[in-house]
N, C-alpha and C positions, 0 to 999 in steps of 0.2 A: 572543225573541232576534233575530229578523230585524229588528224595528223598531230595536232598540238598535244593531245593527251598521250599518244604513243611516244612522242619524242620526250615528253616530261617523264613518263614512266622509265624510259631508257636512262635519262639523266639520273633519276633516283637509284636505279639499278647500278649504274656506274659508281655513284657516290657510295652506296652501301658496300659495293665490292671493294672500293679503295679503303673504306673505313675498316673493313674486315682484314685487309692486307696491310694496313698501316700506311697507305699511300694516299696522296691527294692531288687530283688533277681533273681535267675535263676531256672526254673522248669526243672531240668535235667531229671528226670524220665519221665515226660510227653514228653519231646523232644525226648528221646531215643525211646519211644513207637511210636511216630510219624514217626521217621526215619524208624523204622522196618515196620510199616504199609505202608508207602509210597514206600518202596522198593518192596513190594509184589504187589502194585497197578500197573495197566497198564498205558500206556502213555496217558490216557484220560486227559481232561482239569482239572487242579488243582483247587480245591475250594479256595475261598479267605481265609477261616479259617479252621484249622483242628479241633479246639476245638468246640464241639457242644454247642449250647446255653444252659446255665444252668449248664455246667460241672464245678465242683470245681477244680481249678487249684492248685493242691497240690504242696507244696514246695515253694510257693511264699511268704508265711508269714514269716517274720523275727522277729516278736514280740512274747513274751512268751504267752500272753493272747489273741493274735489276731486270726482272722480266715482267711483261705485261700480265695482269691477272686474267684468270679464266672465268667465264660466266658459270654460275652455279645453277642448279635446278631451282625452279620456282618454289618448291617445297622447302628448300634449304634456307630461304630468306624468311625473316619474321613476317607474320601476317599483317602487322600494323604498317609495314612498308608500303603496301599496295593501297592504303587509305590516305596517304599523305596528300594526294591531289584532290581529294573529295572536297566539295564546297563546305565551308564552315558556316553554321547558322549565324544570322546577324546578332542575336542575343549574345552568343559566345564571343563574337568579335568585340563587342562593346565591353564585355567583362575583361577580355584580354587587354584591351586598351587601357582600362582603368588600372589593372594590375601593373602594366608597364609604367604608367604615369606614377603610381604609388612607389614602385621600386626606384624610379628616377628621383623622386622627391627625397626618399630615404637616403639615397647615396649622396645627393647634394647636401643634405643636412649634416650627414656624417663628415663629409669633406670640409664643410664650413666649421664644424666644431673642432676638427683636427687642426685647422689653420689658426684658430683662436687660442689654442693651448700653447703655442710657441711664443 
């Protein structure tokens, strides 16, 4: 479980860093190294971020002439970023599912009404 959580936190960190820089990709080599490192680690408390401040996150650049982004300090990321992997209560899941179904029904009804106007 520790390995999976650490790798997921790195994925979130990479996505947040790419969003901040306007780029979008996956740093697979960095994630693989993080999974290997976390498997060998003990069951100690997991750090918020596995990427050390100033580390160049290779593989996140999708532009020909662009540069790979650099990892920021943990304090520079928003606090909600570290809670994305926390378990969602079952009651909240059912509420989310109901909201998703309602949005889907509303969109289908609107599309149906648009098709009838022509």
